[in-house]
N, C-alpha and C positions, 0 to 999 in steps of 0.2 A: 657390312654389319652396322646397324644404326646405334646411336648413343643409348637409347632406352634398353636395347638388347644387351649391350656391353655392360651397362650398369647392373642389370639383372643377373648377368653372368658373374660379375664380381661379387654381388651379394650372395649368390649360390656358392661360390668358391669359399667365401668367408664363413658361411653357415657350415659347409662341409668340414672345413678346418676346425671350427669350433667343436663340432660333434666328434671328430676324430680325436681331439684332445681330451674328450670325455670318455674315450674308450669304445666308441662305436666303430663298426666295420662297414665299409661301403659294399653293397651288393649290386646296385645299379644307380645310374644317373639318368635323369630325363627319360624315364620309361613312358613310352607313348603307345596308345591304341587310338582307334578312330574317335572314340568318344571322350578321351581325356588323357591326362599326363600326371605323373608323380615326379616331383623334382629330384628327390633322393629316396632311395630304399636302402636301409641299413639294418644291421643286426646288432643288438645290444642285450647282453645276458640271454634270456630265453625268448626274446621278442624279435619279430620282424617289424621294423618301424618305418612307416611311410611318412615322409616329411614334405610339407609344403613350405617353401621359402618365400617370404615377402620382404622386398627391399624398398626402402623409401629414403629420400634425401631431405624430407621435411615432414612435419606432422600436420600440415595444412589440411590433409584429407583424412585425418585420424590416425590411429595406430595401425601399423601394417597388418596385424592379426585380424583387424576388423574387415579386411578385404576377403577373408575366407568365409563366405556366406554359405547358406544351406545348399544352393545349387552347386557351388564349387566343391563342397564337401561330398555331395552325391557323386560327382564325377571322379573325385579322388578315390572314394570307396569302390566304385565300379572298376576303376583301373587297377586298384590293389587286389581285388578279387580275381581279376584276369591274371595278374602276375602270379598270385599264389597257385592258381590252378595250373598255369603253364609250367611252373617250376616245381610242381608237386609238393607244395609247402602248406597245404590247406590245414594240416594238423597243428601248425605252429601258433603260438600266441601272437597277436598283432596289436599294434598301437598306431594312432594317428597323431602326429605332432606338428607343430608349426614353429618355425624359427623365423623371427623377425629381425631384419638387419636394418639398422638406421645409420646413415652416413651424416655426420655433422662435423664441420670444420676439418675435413680431410681424414677423420677417424671413423672407423666402422665399429658399431656396437651391436652385439647380438644378444637376443633374449630367446630362451628355449621354453616353449610351452608344451609340456608332455600331456598326453591324453587330451589334446585340444578339442577333439570331437570323437564321437563313437559311431559304430555301425548301426 
């Protein structure tokens, strides 16, 4: 396991813990299909929430959320639609969120952007 992968995993674990503390329930982690992946799939109130987690150790490349461009959004949406169809959840309300996790001076800081993008 390389360092970048380990760092990403720790960021995802921090994001998950952050959302669990806000009352979210985990339905799936790292849901993959051939054309894409969703980091976390959760339920919150009446929503199925598809979450992209972005982890950074510095802001030299901009805010973590800025790495979720149009192409990445399309892949997440396609993967989400596959998940909904496979689990017969197509009637549920859905939302796409981004959780950015920034590590500075050994501390992790999380920021949750609800409705970060739409279908």
